[in-house]
N, C-alpha and C positions, 0 to 999 in steps of 0.2 A: 475707823469711827466706831464708837461703842456706846451702848446704852445699858445701864444696869439698874434694875428695879428690885426692891424688896416689897412685896405687897401682901396684905392679909388675904387669906384664902376665904374670901367672902364675896358674894355676888355684887355687893355695893362697890367693891374696889375695881371691878372690871371696866367700868366707864372711864375713870382716870387712866387706867392701864392702856386701854385702847387709844385714848387721846395721845399719850406719851409715845406709844409705838408708831402711830400714824405720823406724828411730827418728826420722829427719828427717820422714818422711811422717806419723808419728803426731803429732809436735809441730805439723805443719802442718794437722792435723785432717782428713787425707784418710781417708775410710772404709776400714776394714780390707780388704774384698774388692777394692776398687779399688787400694789400696796393694799388695796381693799381686801383682796383674797388672803394676803399674808396676815393682816389684822384679824380677819375672820377665823383663820386657822389657829392663830395664837390664842384668841379669845376662847375658842372651843376647847383647846387643850387645858387652859387655866380653869375654865368652868367645870370641866370634867374632874380636875383635881379637887376643886371645892366640893363636888358631889360625892366623889368616890374615895379619894385619899383621906379626906377629913369628914367622915360621915357624921350624921347627927349634929351638924354645925359645930363640931369640935374646933377650937381655935387652931390655926396653923398658918404657915407662911409659904409663899411661893417666891423663889428667886428667878428672875428673868434676866438673861444676858443676850443682847443682840450685838452682832459685829458685822458691819458692812465693809467688805474689802473690795478691791478692784475685780476680783474673780468670783467671789461668792458671798452669799449672805448666810450667816450661821446664827441660829437661835438655840439657846440652852434654857430649858425650863426645869427647875429642880424643886421637888417637894420633899417633905419629911414625914409624910403621913403613911397610911396603910398602902402597902404595895398592891398593884393591880395585877390580877392573874393574867398570865400570857394569853390564855384562850380568849380573853375579853378584848385583846388589842387588835382584833381583825376588822371590826366593823361588821355591820349586817350586810346580807346580800342585797344588792340594789334592785333586783327583780321581785323582791317581796316587800310590798308596802307595809310599813310599821313605824311607829314613832321611835325616835332615837337611833343610835348606832351609826350616825353619819360623820362623826368627828374624825375618824381615821381617813375617810374618803376626802374630807375637806383638807386635812393636812397633806395628803398625797397630792392633791391638786395644786397646792402652793409650794410644796417642798418635795422634790424627788428623793431626797435623802432623809429617812426617818429611822432613828435608832432609840429604842427604849433600853435604859441601863438600870437594872435593879441595884439598889444600894442597901447597905445595912439598915438604914432608915430611909424609907421612901423610894423615889424613882427620879432618874435624870433622863429627860427627853432631849435629844439633839436633832434639830431640823436643819437641813442644808439645802441651798438652791444656788444655781448660777446667778451672779449679779448681772443685771441688764440695766445699764445706765442710760438715762436720757441724754441725747445730744442736743 
């Protein structure tokens, strides 16, 4: 089962994207509480792309591909903007209160597998998690 979206890298596009992802996860029989965490992690990744890959509100696109199989859920998020420096892909220390820097932690909570792949233009983010199907 697949979902493919091409969305503008704009905050206003995140609501419809979240709705489409949530419906896909429901059809894939992902439990609601887990689905909520997955939607939050994908939203965080896409929002960070809007902020950092396309700074100063430059127009850009985000390709989102979700695949739910019997053994795993795989999400690929691709942008064509400014690459993000490796050192910024760690998230902040959780014992130091500060705004921001929680996106990586949210992604790790939802997806044990996280891989950032620099591309000639932009970045490809691959998120994987075991599929847990409702019975």
